[in-house]
N, C-alpha and C positions, 0 to 999 in steps of 0.2 A: 342555554342562554346565559351570557355573562351578567353579573349583577351591575345595576346602574351605579355609576361613579357618584360619590358625594359631591355636593357643591362646595366651593371654597369656603363659604360661610359656615356650612355644616361641619366641615373638618376643623375649622378654627374654633368654633363653639365647643366641639368635643374636647379640645385640648386646653381651653381657656382657663379652667380651674387649676390645672397643673402649672401653666405658665404664670398665673397670678401668684401661686404659692412660691415658686422659685424666685420671681422678681421681687416680691414683697420681702422675702428673707434676705435679699441682697441690698435692698434700698431702705426699708423701714417706714415708708409712707405709702398710703393708698393712692394719693394723687399722682405721685411719681410712677408708681406701678401701673396705673391706668394709662399714663402717657406712653410708657414703654410698650404696653400691650397694643396701643393704637399704632405705634410705629411698626410693631411686629405684624399687625393685621395688614397695613398698607404694603409692606414688603411681600407678605404671603399672597395677597390679592393680585398684586402686579405679577408675581412669579407664576401664579397658577394659570395664567393665560398661555404660557409656553408649554414645553414638554412636561408630561406627568412627573411628579416628585415621588420617588419610590418610598421614602420614609418621612411622611409629613411631620410626625411628632419630633423626630430628630432635627429636621429643618427648623421647625418653629422654636424649639428650645434653644438651638444655636443662635438664631436671630435675636431672641429675647434676652439671652444671657449677655451677648455682646453689646446690645443696646443699653442694658442696665450698667455694664462696666463703663461704657462711654459717658453715661449720665452722672456717674458718681462724682466726677470732678466739679461739675456745676453745683451739685447738691452740697458738697463740702464747702464751696465758696459761700453759698447761701447761709450755711450754718455759722459762718464766722460773724455774722451780724445778728444772730439769734439772741434774744434776751434771756439770760439764765441758762440752766442746764437743759440739754436737749435729750428727749427720750423718744424711742420709736413710737409710731402711732399705734395705739392698742387695737387689736383685731379680735372681735368676738369669735369664740369657738362654738360652732353649732353642735348640739348633741348628736352622737353618731351611734344609734342602736346597731346591734350586731347584724340585724337583717339588712339595714341600709348599707352597712359596711360591705357585706358580702355582695350586694347588688352592684356596688361601685368598683369591685375588684376586677383586675384584668386590664390589659392594654394601657398600663401605666396609671390607672385610677388609684391603685393602692399607694402610689407615691404621693398623691395629693394629700392623703391623710397625715403624712409625716410632717407637714408644715405646722400642725397643731402642737408638735413637740418643741417648737422654737419659742421658748419662754421669753418674756421681755428681758429678763436678766441675761440670757444668752445673746439676745439681739444687741444688748449694750456692749457685750464683749466683742461681738462681730464688728462693731463700729471701729474698733482699734486695729483691724486687719487692713492690709492693702486691698484694693479692688480685686486683684487677681486671687489673693489668698481667700478672700470672702467668697468669691465665685466658686472656687474649687472646694472649699469646706462645705458650702451649702449643697452643691451638687453631689459630692461624695458622701458626706457624713449625715446630711439631712434627707436627701432624696435618693441615695443609694446608687448613684451612677458609678460605673467603673472608670479607672484611670484612662483606658483607651478611648472610651466614649467622650470623656471630658477633653482629652487631648484633641480629638477631632473637632469639638465645638470651639475650642480656643486657639486652634492652629498652633499647638505646642506638641512636643514629643511626650510620650507616656512617662519617660524618665523625669522630665521637667515638671510634669503634673504631680508625680509622686513626691518630688522634693518640695513643691509648694504645699501639697497636702500635709506633709510631715511638719513643716513650719507652722502652718495654720493650726493643726491639731495640737501641737505642743503649746502654742500660745493660748488656745482656749482651755486646755486641760490645766494649765498653770493658774487659771483664774476662775474655774468652775469646779464644783465638787464632782468626784468620780461617779457617785451614785445619786439618783434622783430621790426626792422625798415621796413617800406614799401619798397619792392624791387625797385619800380620806384624812390623813393626818394634816395635810396642807390646808384642806378646807376647814377642819376643826380649829386649827391655829388661827386662820384668817377670821373666822367667826368670833373666836374669843378676843382677838385683837380689836376688832371693830366694836365688840360689846364694851370693852374697856374704854375705847376712845369715846363712843357715844354716851357712856355712863359717867365719864369724867373720872374714872378710877386710875389714877396715876400709878399707884403701887402695882396693880395687876398688869398694867401696860408695860411698865419697866421690867417686871418679872418675865415677860415673854421675849425680851430682846437680849441679844448677846452684847457683851461689853463693847465690841468693835462695830456695832450696827451703824449703818449709813442710810440716810434719807435723801433721795433725789426727787425733787419736785419740779415738774415741767409746766409752767404757766404761760410760757412764751410771751411774757409781758402783757398778756390779755386777761389774766386771772391771778388771784392770790397764789403765791408760791412761798417756798421756804427761804428764798434769798438767791443771790447770784451763784452760789456754789452749794454742793451737797452739804448736809448737816450731819454731824457725828455725835454719838453718845446717847444712851437710853434716856437719860434725864432730859436733855435738851429736846430730843425728838418727841418724847411723851408730852412735854409741856406745849410744844408747838401744835401737835395734833389735837390735843384736848382743847387748846385755845381756839383752834379753827373750827372744829366740828361740834364739841360739846357746848362751848360758850356762845357760839355764833350759828348754831345749827337749827334754828327755828324753821320749821317747814321742810326739813331735810329728811328724805327717806333713804334707807340703806338696804340694798339688795345684793344678792350674790349670784354670780354666774361665771363660767370659764371664760377667760380672756387670754389670748396667746397660749392656750393649752393649760393654764394654771387657774385654780380657784381665785376669784378676785371679788372685791367689793365695789359696787357701783353706787355713787351718791346722786340722788335724783331730787330736783326741786321743780315744782310746777310742771311735772311731766318731762322735763329735759334732764339729761345726764350732765352733771356739772363737775364730776370727778370720778376717777377710777383709781383704786389702790390695789397694788399687788405686792406680795411678800416673797422674799427669798429666804429659804430656811436652811439651817445646817442639818445635813442628813442624819447625823448620829443622835441628835437630841431634839430636833425641831425648833431650836432657838432661832429667832428672827435675826438675820444678818444684813438684810437689805430691805428697804421700804421704797417702792417706786410709786409715785403719785403723779397722775396726769390731770391737770385742770385747764389746760389750753383748750378753749371751746372749739377751735378749728380741728382738733384731733379727736373730738368726742362725738361728732355728728353721726357717725355710723354705729354708735353704741346706744342700744335702747334697752 
């Protein structure tokens, strides 16, 4: 007796987490990602009434990736009127015990886990790629798809995909360190950094930062930020953060959890997250080279 075929809804649900990870890495916002997934579902639901689709996952990824590429032009136009620096929407990383990880492996589920390696700092670099370069980089370098698979998704030749992947990889490698910082070191530095901020210890805070450190604060015009452009220099950044958190931090609680795969500090007031701060560290000595702060309330609704 042949096994009963899955319903279109069941098949889509099975692959939804993978689709979300790919599209989020391409677009950087949850709302746009959800819109693309809705488009993908409508395409899948309509197509499922015809002849059976032999490789549902390949079909769904292809539709989602191309919908995300098509959406990027509108997103870029929208950001032209955005107030102040724009950062990707932070995405909380759920703990993933070994047992849960093993249970999710197989049939592409292992690729889902890779989205947690896309740090906010890497997402910022991906913003400077073309839509095609970003799609190829995300599919190849984050989710492990081969050039032939990507070529079929994007209606390109494998040679063209290899060339695009080479350009994208070179662009990213020129702007990101080759080696990642140990997560335990990253968390320790994050905790020391926030202890110095909340304690008003300017000297300790300055001592944690590299001379060329940069602060990017995204308030979206809806919350306090560091200004219309990124801020540079340990002394200026330390004074700004201490002024915002230490001197005006009454009723503010600070907690720690992984966000976009990196140890991060969440600032909570009256039970609501009002800010998230993530650090970019220099691998060789753990010095802070980048500070990313998101205070735009519209980007914090999913962080608890």
